[in-house]
C-alpha positions in Angstrom: -12.7 -52.1 -14.4 -10.6 -51.0 -17.3 -13.6 -49.1 -18.7 -13.2 -46.5 -15.7 -9.4 -46.5 -15.6 -9.3 -42.8 -17.2 -11.1 -41.6 -13.9 -7.9 -42.0 -12.0 -6.6 -39.2 -9.9 -3.9 -38.0 -12.3 -2.0 -34.5 -11.8 -4.3 -32.4 -14.0 -7.3 -33.9 -12.1 -5.7 -32.9 -8.9 -4.7 -29.5 -10.0 -8.2 -28.8 -11.1 -9.9 -29.6 -7.9 -7.4 -27.8 -5.9 -7.8 -24.7 -8.2 -11.7 -25.0 -7.8 -11.4 -25.2 -4.1 -9.1 -22.3 -4.0 -11.4 -20.2 -6.2 -14.4 -21.3 -3.9 -12.5 -20.2 -0.8 -11.2 -16.7 -2.3 -14.8 -16.1 -3.5 -16.3 -16.9 -0.2 -13.7 -14.6 1.3 -14.5 -11.7 -1.0 -18.4 -12.3 -0.4 -17.8 -11.5 3.3 -15.1 -9.1 3.0 -16.7 -7.0 0.2 -20.4 -7.4 -0.3 -21.2 -7.0 -4.0 -24.1 -5.4 -5.8 -25.4 -7.1 -8.7 -24.0 -5.6 -12.1 -25.2 -5.6 -15.4 -22.7 -6.5 -18.2 -22.7 -7.4 -21.7 -25.6 -9.9 -21.2 -27.7 -7.1 -20.1 -28.9 -9.1 -17.0 -27.9 -8.7 -13.4 -25.2 -10.9 -12.4 -23.0 -11.6 -9.2 -19.6 -13.1 -8.7 -21.3 -16.5 -8.3 -23.2 -16.1 -11.5 -20.1 -15.3 -13.3 -18.2 -18.2 -11.6 -20.9 -20.8 -12.8 -21.0 -19.3 -16.3 -17.2 -19.7 -16.5 -17.3 -23.3 -15.2 -20.0 -24.3 -17.6 -18.1 -22.7 -20.4 -14.9 -24.4 -19.3 -16.7 -27.8 -19.4 -18.0 -26.9 -23.0 -14.6 -26.0 -24.2 -12.8 -29.1 -22.8 -15.5 -31.5 -24.2 -15.3 -29.7 -27.6 -11.6 -29.7 -27.3 -11.6 -33.6 -26.8 -14.2 -34.3 -29.5 -12.6 -32.0 -32.3 -8.8 -32.2 -31.4 -8.3 -35.0 -29.0 -5.8 -35.5 -26.1 -2.6 -36.2 -28.0 0.7 -35.6 -26.2 2.3 -32.3 -27.6 5.7 -32.7 -25.6 7.4 -34.5 -22.9 9.1 -32.9 -20.1 12.1 -34.7 -18.7 10.9 -35.5 -15.3 11.6 -38.8 -13.6 12.6 -42.0 -15.3 10.1 -41.9 -18.2 9.3 -38.1 -18.4 5.9 -36.3 -17.9 3.5 -36.2 -21.1 2.0 -32.8 -21.7 -1.3 -33.4 -23.2 -3.0 -30.8 -25.9 -5.8 -30.7 -23.2 -3.6 -28.2 -21.1 -4.1 -25.9 -24.2 -8.0 -26.3 -23.6 -7.4 -25.3 -20.0 -5.4 -22.1 -21.1 -8.2 -21.3 -23.2 -10.7 -21.7 -20.5 -8.9 -19.6 -18.0 -8.7 -16.7 -20.7 -12.5 -17.0 -21.1 -13.0 -17.0 -17.4 -11.1 -13.7 -17.1 -13.1 -12.3 -20.0 -16.4 -13.4 -18.3 -15.4 -12.0 -15.0 -14.5 -8.7 -16.6 -17.5 -8.2 -19.1 -20.4 -10.2 -17.9 
């Protein structure tokens, strides 16, 4: 059982899935409220919002896996919350990089 202990529902995991659910809800509303025609960006292929979301999610997974492999998940700081504090992993920086890349993808692809 210890080999899958890392799969526990932690705050970052919960935030990720809540953000993903909110993103899908907003994109569903946008698709109904503002139907979109395909557009051609820097990839020179027609893409829709869904295509750009898929590309950004795949890129986020690659960024996080590369970050874990190359940099690791060491604690960069501890916030004074609760009895023991709340450790902030360096993986949050990978999340920021992923969000910036998602914005770039949605604006240019």
